[in-house]
Each structure stands twice: as C-alpha cells, then as structure tokens.
N, C-alpha and C positions, 0 to 999 in steps of 0.2 A: 633421388630428387623428385620422383613422381608423387610420393606421399606428401611432401611439403607443398608441391604444386597443387595437389588435390585440396589441401587446406586453403590455399590462396584462392582457388576457384570457388570454393564454397563461400568464402568471405566476400569476394568481389560480386558474386551473384546476389548476395544480400544487399550490397551497397548500390549497385547500378544495374539497369536492364541493358543488356547488349543489343545493339542495333545490327542490322544486316551487314553493316560495313565495319564491325568491330570483331576482333578475334583475339583470343588469349591462348598462350601456350609458352613452352620453354624453347629457347634456341638450341637446336641440336646440330646445326651446321651453318657455316658462313663461307661465302665465296666472293672474293673481290674481283671486279672486272674493270678494265680501262675502256672507255668509250672511244669512238672514232675522233671525237673532239678532245681526247686526252684528259677527260674528267673521270673520276673514280665513282663507281656505283657498287652496290652489294646485293647479293642474293642470299636470303636467309631461309633456313628450313625451320619452320615453327611446328613443334610437336605438342599435341594436346592429348586428352584421354582417348580420343577416337582415331587419331591418325596424324598425318603431316600435311602441311601446305607450304608452298613456296611464297615468300614475301620478297617483293622487289623494291629496293631503295634506289631511286634515281639520284643523280649527283647532288641536287639541292637538299634532298632529305638525308642522304648519306652524310653530307658535311655537318648537318645539324646534330645527328645522333650517333655517329660511328664510335666515338670515344666511350659511350655509355652502354654498349652492347656486349654482354658476356654470355658464354655458354652456360647451359644449365640454370639460367635465370628466367623467371616467369615475367612475361610482358603482356600488355594490352596493346594491340596494334589497331590503329584506325586507318582505313584506306578504301580504295575502290576495288571491286572484283573485276578481274580481267578474264573474260571467257572468249576463247577463240576456237574455231572449228578444229577438231582432232587434237586438241591440247587439254591438259588438265587445268582447271581454273587456278588462277594465281591472284594474290593480293598486291596491289600497287600501294605501297605504304605512304601515308601522309603524316602520321603522328605515332610516336611510341612512348609508352609510360610503363615503368615497372609496376607489376601488380602489388607489390608490397608498399609502394608509395601512394596508392590510391586510397582516398578517405571518403567518408560519406558526404563531404562538402564538395567533392570534385564534380565538375561539369564535364564529363568525358565525351 
C-alpha cells in the first residue's frame, strides 16, 4: 500500500500546499468509543512515510465520515493539533477527504 500512497503524496503535493493543520496518510487502525453521553466517537491511527499520529473524531465529525473510512486508504485530514503536557500530539479532526478524490480545483 505504501508505494501507491507515495504516488498519491507526490500528486497531492503538486496540487495543494499543506497547511499546519492538514495531514495525509493511510488509516492503519481504528478504535470506536462510546462517550459518557452515549455518543460514538473514533480514534484513528494515521500512518505516513515518517510515522504515525492519532486522529480523534468527536461524535459530530464521526457521524459525518464514519461510513467512508477504510483501512489502507490514503486521506487528507484537516483539523486542530492537540498538545498536552506529557502526551504525544494528536489531531482533532474537522474534515476528511480521500487523497485520490482531490483535484487541482479543490479548495482544501
């Protein structure tokens, strides 16, 4: 999967400039959790060519995207970086788009 992902990365870097709140990679793990208010949320492990980062989908974002998230598929994640003392930084997801669906006309 990484060779195909590498091709998508090359293509996407030619189409758009990533901002500090955008990350791309393939989904390598998914965990679903139920909140105290009995809503569903998800934790994704996003893998790129340099490592992994955890992506948090709170219930409102989860409801919007959960049906279109597949393992070993490359995505562009837009969100906020969450940095807490003594924790590895995480991304709080706001928007998800498949890398293969991004065109030169997209405003990501």
